[in-house]
C-alpha positions as CSV (number, residue, x, y, z in Angstrom):
1,M,0.0,0.0,0.0
2,S,1.4,3.3,-1.0
3,T,1.6,5.8,1.9
4,T,1.7,8.7,-0.5
5,Q,-1.9,8.0,-1.5
6,G,-3.2,8.4,2.0
7,H,-4.7,6.2,4.6
8,Q,-8.4,6.9,4.0
9,F,-10.4,5.1,1.3
10,I,-13.5,7.2,0.4
11,N,-15.8,7.0,-2.6
12,G,-13.6,4.6,-4.5
13,A,-10.2,6.3,-4.0
14,Y,-7.4,6.8,-1.5
15,R,-7.1,10.2,0.1
16,V,-4.9,11.8,2.8
17,G,-6.8,12.5,5.9
18,S,-6.9,16.0,7.2
19,G,-6.5,15.1,10.9
20,T,-3.2,15.1,12.8
21,P,-0.8,12.3,11.6
22,V,0.5,9.7,14.0
23,E,3.4,7.3,14.0
24,R,2.7,3.6,13.5
25,I,5.1,1.2,15.3
26,N,6.0,-2.2,13.9
27,P,5.4,-4.3,17.0
28,A,8.0,-6.9,16.0
29,T,10.8,-4.4,15.6
30,G,9.8,-1.5,17.8
31,Q,10.6,0.9,15.0
32,V,8.3,3.4,13.3
33,D,7.4,2.0,9.9
34,V,5.0,4.7,8.7
35,V,3.7,8.1,9.6
36,M,0.0,7.7,9.1
37,D,-2.6,10.4,8.2
38,I,-5.7,10.4,10.3
39,A,-9.3,11.2,9.3
40,S,-11.0,14.4,10.4
41,I,-14.8,14.8,11.0
42,A,-15.0,16.3,7.6
43,D,-13.4,13.2,6.1
44,L,-15.9,11.0,7.9
45,E,-18.8,13.2,6.6
46,D,-17.6,12.7,3.1
47,A,-17.4,8.9,3.6
48,I,-20.9,8.7,5.0
49,S,-22.2,10.9,2.2
50,A,-20.5,8.7,-0.4
51,A,-22.0,5.6,1.2
52,A,-25.5,7.1,1.3
53,A,-25.3,8.1,-2.4
54,A,-24.1,4.6,-3.4
55,F,-26.9,2.9,-1.4
56,K,-29.5,4.2,-3.8
57,S,-28.2,2.1,-6.7
58,W,-26.4,-0.7,-4.9
59,S,-29.5,-1.6,-2.9
60,R,-31.5,-1.9,-6.1
61,L,-29.2,-4.5,-7.7
62,T,-30.6,-8.0,-7.9
63,P,-29.0,-10.6,-5.6
64,A,-27.4,-12.2,-8.7
65,E,-25.8,-8.9,-9.7
66,R,-24.3,-8.4,-6.2
67,S,-23.2,-12.0,-6.2
68,D,-21.3,-11.4,-9.5
69,H,-19.5,-8.4,-8.0
70,L,-18.4,-10.5,-5.0
71,L,-17.2,-13.3,-7.1
72,A,-15.0,-10.8,-9.1
73,F,-13.9,-9.4,-5.8
74,A,-12.7,-12.8,-4.6
75,A,-10.8,-13.3,-7.8
76,E,-9.1,-10.0,-7.3
77,L,-8.1,-10.8,-3.8
78,K,-6.5,-14.1,-4.9
79,T,-4.1,-12.0,-7.0
80,R,-3.2,-10.0,-4.0
81,A,-2.9,-12.8,-1.5
82,A,0.8,-12.5,-0.8
83,E,0.7,-8.7,-0.6
84,L,-2.1,-8.9,2.0
85,A,-0.5,-11.6,4.1
86,D,2.9,-9.8,4.2
87,L,1.1,-6.5,5.2
88,E,-0.9,-8.3,7.8
89,T,2.2,-9.7,9.4
90,A,4.0,-6.3,9.2
91,Q,1.3,-4.4,11.0
92,T,0.3,-6.9,13.7
93,G,3.5,-8.9,14.4
94,K,1.7,-12.2,13.9
95,S,3.6,-15.0,12.2
96,T,3.9,-15.2,8.5
97,R,2.4,-18.7,8.6
98,M,-0.6,-17.4,10.4
99,S,-1.2,-14.6,7.8
100,H,-0.5,-16.8,4.7
101,E,-2.3,-20.0,5.9
102,F,-5.2,-18.6,8.0
103,D,-6.0,-15.0,7.7
104,V,-5.9,-14.5,3.9
105,P,-7.3,-17.8,2.8
106,G,-10.1,-17.5,5.4
107,T,-10.9,-14.0,4.1
108,I,-11.1,-15.0,0.5
109,D,-13.3,-17.9,1.5
110,N,-15.6,-15.5,3.3
111,V,-16.0,-13.5,0.1
112,N,-16.8,-16.5,-2.0
113,F,-19.3,-17.7,0.7
114,F,-21.2,-14.4,0.7
115,A,-21.2,-14.3,-3.1
116,G,-23.4,-17.4,-2.9
117,A,-25.3,-16.4,0.2
118,A,-26.4,-13.1,-1.4
119,R,-28.7,-15.2,-3.6
120,H,-30.3,-17.0,-0.7
121,L,-31.8,-14.4,1.5
122,Q,-34.4,-16.6,3.2
123,G,-37.8,-15.9,4.6
124,Q,-41.0,-17.7,5.6
125,A,-42.8,-19.4,2.6
126,A,-45.5,-17.3,1.1
127,G,-49.0,-18.5,2.1
128,D,-52.5,-17.7,3.2
129,Y,-52.3,-17.0,7.0
130,A,-55.1,-14.5,7.4
131,G,-57.7,-16.0,4.9
132,N,-58.3,-14.9,1.3
133,S,-54.8,-13.3,1.2
134,T,-51.2,-14.1,0.5
135,S,-48.5,-13.1,3.0
136,M,-44.9,-13.0,2.0
137,I,-41.6,-11.8,3.5
138,R,-39.2,-9.3,1.9
139,R,-35.7,-8.9,3.2
140,E,-34.5,-5.4,2.6
141,P,-31.2,-3.7,3.3
142,I,-31.0,-1.3,6.2
143,G,-29.0,1.6,4.7
144,V,-25.5,2.8,5.6
145,I,-23.7,0.7,8.1
146,G,-21.1,2.1,10.5
147,S,-18.7,-0.6,11.6
148,I,-15.7,-0.5,14.0
149,A,-13.2,-3.3,13.8
150,P,-10.3,-4.3,16.2
151,W,-6.6,-4.7,15.7
152,N,-6.1,-8.5,16.3
153,Y,-7.4,-9.8,13.0
154,P,-7.5,-6.6,10.8
155,L,-8.2,-8.3,7.5
156,Q,-10.6,-10.9,8.7
157,M,-12.5,-8.4,10.8
158,A,-12.9,-6.1,7.9
159,A,-14.3,-8.9,5.9
160,W,-16.7,-10.0,8.6
161,K,-18.0,-6.5,8.9
162,I,-18.2,-5.6,5.2
163,L,-19.3,-8.8,3.4
164,P,-22.7,-9.6,5.0
165,A,-23.6,-5.9,4.9
166,I,-22.9,-5.3,1.2
167,A,-24.2,-8.8,0.2
168,A,-27.5,-7.8,1.7
169,G,-27.5,-4.5,-0.3
170,N,-26.2,-2.1,2.3
171,T,-23.2,0.2,2.0
172,I,-20.6,0.7,4.7
173,V,-18.2,3.0,6.4
174,L,-15.6,1.0,8.3
175,K,-13.3,2.3,11.0
176,P,-10.5,-0.1,11.5
177,S,-8.1,0.2,14.4
178,E,-5.6,3.0,13.7
179,M,-2.9,0.6,14.8
180,T,-3.6,-1.8,11.9
181,P,-5.5,-0.2,9.0
182,G,-3.3,-1.4,6.1
183,T,-5.1,-4.6,5.0
184,S,-8.5,-3.0,5.5
185,L,-7.6,-0.3,3.1
186,V,-6.2,-2.8,0.5
187,F,-9.3,-4.9,0.9
188,A,-11.5,-1.9,0.0
189,E,-9.3,-0.8,-2.8
190,A,-9.4,-4.4,-4.3
191,A,-13.2,-4.3,-4.1
192,T,-13.2,-1.2,-6.2
193,A,-10.6,-2.6,-8.6
194,A,-12.9,-5.7,-9.0
195,G,-15.8,-3.5,-10.0
196,I,-17.8,-2.9,-6.8
197,P,-19.1,0.7,-7.3
198,A,-17.4,3.6,-5.6
199,G,-18.9,4.5,-2.2
200,V,-20.2,1.0,-1.4
201,I,-17.1,0.4,0.8
202,N,-15.4,3.3,2.6
203,V,-12.6,3.1,5.2
204,V,-11.8,5.9,7.6
205,V,-8.8,5.7,9.9
206,G,-9.0,7.7,13.1
207,A,-9.1,7.5,16.9
208,G,-12.1,5.8,18.5
209,R,-12.9,8.7,20.8
210,Q,-13.2,11.1,17.8
211,I,-14.0,9.3,14.6
212,G,-15.5,6.2,16.2
213,E,-18.0,8.1,18.4
214,A,-18.9,10.4,15.6
215,L,-19.6,7.4,13.3
216,V,-21.8,5.7,15.9
217,R,-23.8,8.9,16.7
218,H,-24.3,10.0,13.1
219,P,-27.9,10.2,12.2
220,K,-27.3,8.8,8.7
221,I,-25.8,5.6,10.1
222,A,-28.6,3.1,10.3
223,M,-26.7,0.4,12.2
224,T,-23.5,0.0,14.2
225,S,-21.5,-3.2,14.2
226,F,-18.6,-3.3,16.8
227,T,-16.0,-5.8,17.7
228,G,-13.9,-5.1,20.8
229,S,-13.9,-5.0,24.5
230,T,-17.1,-5.4,26.6
231,P,-16.7,-1.9,28.4
232,V,-16.4,-0.2,25.0
233,G,-19.3,-2.2,23.7
234,R,-21.6,-1.0,26.5
235,K,-20.5,2.6,25.6
236,I,-21.4,1.9,21.9
237,M,-24.9,0.8,23.0
238,E,-25.4,4.0,25.0
239,M,-24.3,6.2,22.0
240,A,-26.4,4.2,19.5
241,S,-29.5,4.6,21.7
242,E,-29.4,8.4,21.1
243,T,-30.7,7.8,17.6
244,G,-32.3,4.4,18.2
245,K,-30.1,2.6,15.7
246,R,-29.6,-1.2,15.5
247,V,-26.4,-2.5,17.2
248,H,-24.4,-5.7,16.7
249,L,-21.7,-6.4,19.3
250,E,-19.0,-9.1,19.3
251,L,-17.2,-8.5,22.6
252,G,-14.7,-10.1,25.0
253,G,-14.2,-13.7,25.8
254,K,-12.7,-16.0,28.4
255,A,-13.0,-19.4,26.7
256,P,-12.9,-22.6,28.9
257,L,-11.3,-25.8,27.7
258,V,-12.8,-28.6,29.7
259,V,-10.8,-31.9,29.7
260,F,-13.0,-34.7,31.1
261,K,-11.7,-37.9,32.7
262,D,-11.9,-40.0,29.5
263,A,-10.3,-37.4,27.2
264,D,-7.3,-38.1,24.9
265,V,-4.7,-36.1,27.0
266,E,-2.2,-35.7,24.1
267,A,-4.9,-34.3,21.8
268,A,-6.2,-32.0,24.6
269,A,-2.7,-30.7,25.4
270,H,-2.0,-29.9,21.7
271,G,-5.4,-28.3,21.4
272,A,-4.8,-26.2,24.5
273,V,-1.4,-25.0,23.3
274,A,-2.6,-24.1,19.8
275,G,-5.9,-22.7,21.1
276,S,-4.2,-20.5,23.7
277,T,-1.3,-19.2,21.7
278,I,-3.0,-18.6,18.3
279,N,-2.4,-15.0,17.2
280,G,-0.3,-14.5,20.3
281,G,-3.4,-15.3,22.4
282,Q,-4.9,-12.1,21.1
283,D,-8.1,-13.9,20.1
284,C,-11.4,-13.5,21.9
285,T,-12.1,-17.2,21.4
286,A,-8.6,-18.3,22.5
287,A,-8.5,-21.1,25.2
288,T,-7.7,-19.2,28.4
289,R,-9.1,-21.5,31.2
290,A,-8.3,-25.2,31.2
291,Y,-10.4,-27.2,33.6
292,V,-8.9,-30.7,33.8
293,H,-10.1,-33.8,35.7
294,S,-7.8,-34.3,38.7
295,S,-6.7,-37.7,37.5
296,L,-5.3,-36.1,34.3
297,F,-4.1,-32.8,35.7
298,E,-0.4,-33.4,36.2
299,T,0.0,-35.3,32.9
300,F,-1.9,-32.6,31.0
301,T,-0.1,-29.6,32.5
302,A,3.3,-31.3,32.1
303,R,2.7,-31.9,28.5
304,V,1.3,-28.4,27.9
305,A,4.4,-26.8,29.6
306,E,6.7,-29.0,27.4
307,L,4.9,-27.9,24.2
308,M,4.9,-24.3,25.2
309,D,8.6,-24.3,26.1
310,A,9.4,-25.8,22.7
311,M,7.6,-23.0,20.7
312,V,9.7,-20.7,18.6
313,V,9.0,-17.1,19.4
314,G,10.6,-14.4,17.3
315,D,10.8,-12.8,13.9
316,P,7.3,-13.2,12.5
317,T,8.6,-13.1,8.9
318,N,10.6,-16.3,9.5
319,E,8.8,-19.5,8.4
320,D,10.1,-21.4,11.4
321,T,8.5,-18.9,13.9
322,D,5.5,-20.3,15.8
323,M,4.4,-17.1,17.5
324,G,5.3,-13.6,16.6
325,S,5.0,-10.5,18.8
326,L,2.0,-9.0,20.6
327,I,0.5,-5.9,19.2
328,S,2.4,-3.3,21.2
329,F,4.7,-2.8,24.1
330,A,1.8,-1.3,26.1
331,H,-0.3,-4.4,25.6
332,R,2.6,-6.7,26.4
333,G,3.0,-4.7,29.7
334,K,-0.6,-5.4,30.5
335,V,-0.3,-9.1,29.9
336,S,3.0,-9.3,31.9
337,E,1.5,-7.4,34.8
338,M,-1.5,-9.7,35.0
339,V,0.9,-12.7,35.2
340,E,3.0,-11.1,37.9
341,R,-0.1,-10.3,40.0
342,A,-1.2,-14.0,39.6
343,K,2.2,-15.0,41.0
344,E,1.9,-12.6,43.9
345,A,-1.5,-14.1,44.7
346,G,0.0,-17.5,45.0
347,A,-0.2,-19.0,41.5
348,T,2.7,-20.9,39.9
349,V,4.1,-20.2,36.4
350,R,4.8,-23.6,34.8
351,A,6.0,-22.3,31.5
352,G,6.8,-18.9,30.1
353,G,5.8,-15.9,32.1
354,V,8.9,-13.9,30.8
355,V,9.8,-11.3,28.3
356,P,12.4,-12.7,25.9
357,D,15.5,-10.8,24.9
358,L,14.1,-9.6,21.5
359,P,13.6,-6.1,20.2
360,G,9.8,-6.2,19.7
361,A,6.8,-6.7,21.9
362,F,7.3,-10.4,22.4
363,Y,6.1,-12.6,25.3
364,R,6.6,-16.3,25.9
365,P,3.6,-18.7,25.9
366,T,2.6,-19.1,29.5
367,L,1.0,-21.8,31.6
368,I,-0.3,-21.0,35.1
369,T,-1.5,-23.4,37.8
370,G,-2.5,-22.9,41.4
371,A,-4.8,-20.0,40.8
372,T,-8.2,-19.8,42.4
373,Q,-11.5,-19.7,40.5
374,D,-12.3,-16.2,41.7
375,S,-8.8,-14.7,40.9
376,E,-8.2,-12.0,38.3
377,I,-6.2,-14.3,36.0
378,V,-9.1,-16.7,35.8
379,Q,-11.9,-14.3,35.6
380,D,-10.6,-11.3,33.5
381,E,-9.6,-11.3,29.9
382,V,-5.8,-11.3,29.5
383,F,-5.7,-11.3,25.6
384,G,-2.3,-12.8,25.5
385,P,-0.6,-16.2,25.3
386,V,-1.6,-17.2,28.8
387,L,-3.4,-20.4,29.8
388,V,-4.6,-21.0,33.4
389,A,-5.2,-24.7,34.4
390,L,-7.4,-25.8,37.3
391,P,-8.4,-29.3,38.4
392,F,-12.0,-30.6,38.9
393,E,-13.5,-33.7,40.4
394,T,-17.0,-34.2,38.9
395,D,-18.6,-33.4,35.6
396,D,-21.1,-31.1,37.3
397,E,-18.2,-29.1,38.8
398,A,-16.5,-28.8,35.5
399,I,-19.5,-27.4,33.7
400,E,-20.3,-25.1,36.6
401,M,-16.7,-23.7,36.6
402,A,-16.8,-23.3,32.8
403,N,-19.9,-21.2,33.1
404,D,-18.6,-19.2,36.1
405,T,-17.7,-16.1,34.0
406,P,-19.6,-13.1,32.7
407,F,-18.4,-14.0,29.2
408,G,-19.8,-16.6,26.8
409,L,-18.2,-16.5,23.4
410,A,-16.6,-19.9,22.9
411,A,-15.6,-23.1,24.8
412,S,-14.4,-26.6,24.1
413,A,-15.0,-30.0,25.7
414,W,-12.7,-32.9,25.4
415,T,-14.2,-36.4,25.8
416,N,-14.8,-39.6,23.9
417,N,-18.2,-40.1,25.6
418,V,-20.9,-39.0,23.3
419,N,-23.4,-38.4,26.1
420,L,-20.9,-36.2,27.9
421,A,-20.1,-34.4,24.7
422,M,-23.7,-33.7,24.0
423,R,-24.3,-32.6,27.6
424,A,-21.3,-30.2,27.5
425,A,-22.5,-28.8,24.2
426,A,-26.0,-28.1,25.6
427,E,-25.0,-26.8,29.1
428,I,-21.9,-24.7,28.5
429,Q,-23.1,-21.1,27.9
430,A,-21.3,-20.0,24.8
431,G,-22.0,-19.1,21.2
432,C,-19.7,-21.8,20.0
433,V,-18.8,-25.1,21.7
434,W,-16.1,-27.3,20.1
435,V,-15.8,-30.9,21.0
436,N,-12.3,-32.4,20.8
437,E,-11.1,-29.2,19.0
438,H,-10.6,-25.6,19.8
439,I,-10.5,-22.6,17.4
440,P,-11.6,-23.7,13.9
441,I,-14.1,-21.5,12.2
442,V,-15.8,-21.8,8.9
443,S,-17.7,-19.3,6.7
444,E,-20.9,-21.4,6.8
445,M,-21.2,-21.3,10.6
446,P,-22.1,-18.3,12.8
447,H,-19.7,-16.6,15.2
448,G,-21.1,-14.6,18.2
449,G,-21.6,-14.7,21.9
450,Y,-23.8,-15.0,25.0
451,K,-23.9,-12.8,28.1
452,D,-21.2,-10.1,28.2
453,S,-19.7,-11.4,25.0
454,G,-22.3,-9.5,23.0
455,F,-25.1,-10.4,20.6
456,G,-25.6,-11.0,16.9
457,K,-23.7,-13.1,14.5
458,D,-20.8,-12.7,12.1
459,M,-20.3,-15.0,9.1
460,S,-22.9,-17.5,7.9
461,S,-26.3,-16.8,6.6
462,Y,-27.4,-16.0,10.1
463,S,-25.4,-12.7,9.8
464,F,-28.2,-11.4,7.4
465,E,-30.4,-11.2,10.5
466,E,-28.2,-8.3,11.6
467,Y,-28.0,-6.5,8.2
468,T,-31.6,-6.8,6.8
469,N,-35.0,-5.5,7.7
470,V,-37.7,-8.1,7.5
471,K,-40.9,-6.8,6.0
472,H,-44.3,-8.5,5.9
473,V,-46.3,-8.0,2.7
474,L,-50.0,-9.0,2.7
475,I,-51.9,-9.1,-0.6
476,S,-55.7,-9.5,-0.3
477,H,-57.5,-11.5,-3.0
478,D,-60.9,-11.2,-1.3
479,T,-63.3,-9.7,-3.9
480,D,-65.8,-8.7,-1.2
481,A,-65.5,-5.0,-0.5
482,H,-66.5,-5.6,3.1
483,K,-63.8,-7.6,4.8
484,G,-65.0,-9.8,7.7
485,W,-62.6,-8.5,10.3
486,Q,-63.9,-4.9,9.8
487,S,-67.0,-5.7,11.9
488,T,-64.7,-5.3,14.9
489,V,-64.5,-1.6,14.0
490,F,-67.8,-0.7,12.5
491,K,-71.0,-2.4,11.2
492,K,-71.6,-2.9,7.5
493,R,-73.5,0.0,6.0
């Protein structure tokens, strides 16, 4: 992405924002890699105006026409796959394997999925429900969507916000994190290059307290979709209530990984390490609390510690690196401080818990035991490569402990007992429960939470519930001028 073109994408073209520029730090090197322009309120107004103008024609396209645009978009992204992956690693510090094998292929698959889903907006079958009439359902786009995406998966989060919205006929103004805007901008530019009309996708880069708040509060924004922390999500709801707009929230998580007595310990240990360290643990669905049957606890924790100690942490551009840096020095400090407080409270660090001697914001994968269920490290979101393991005695206790959190985004259960697997899937309070697995997502299945993890769905056809209005249309074919129900209002005359 050329920095001379600017870091805003409005009405089909890059522009230089008129706000005060900021320095962007490469988290893996600690060095400034770009001086980034920032949007002003005037830039945001232009983006919203462009989206509103584009809505008039985009919303009137047939589903087949929008599908064709998205198929062309997917093809364009494939030609830019390497560029996108390298840029994603540079701006986040995540490993190149993660960017090339997970983020970019998953994003392209999302585009292809929504190209098909655009032609399958479902509603109740037309029929006679009132007598001598035909009722049918129309799904209609809402208008201009104002979305705010986080820094942990910049490309995929841009796709999750943009694709269901535009597939349903809406237009969008996206505010990515000012820490990681690059791939969101290339994503929007690629859409325009593929033929999606100017103004359908707009990206403004600015601080949340200025641009984010103005976007949510704007009267022309019909809906706000936000992914981020639970406290900020609550603030988003407050601001959106001022204009009564629809809100979709995907918030924090504290995912339990429950290892029952009959589980395959080797599989569970590998799943726990991969699930807790993916993306540096900066994943709201990451495994953070391992509840392990007491008979397996020492075997499980020893194996997890061994696997974590063997992980290669370092230069994210090296193919041999397992885990790159965290997003910033400030965030690493927050993670490290939570681990230190856990130690002070009596917990034991079985692996990691240290800052390696590397130039960027790196932190070793960490396993903690000996913490109490009510402790900060168990209850609060760390958002780093930290797994806390606690033992349990009974299945009832395991499920109770798994649910003992305000969050409910994701969870996993490890067992070879089908009845226990089905019980865990039913009783664990989370929007996704994996069995003998942790982390995999697919475009066809929804992503979203319970409780303080928010509401609404990303991905899948269920996401159209967020981005469409459902309209009931009734057509009377009763030839009698005097309808029977009218007698409840006045007598026939």
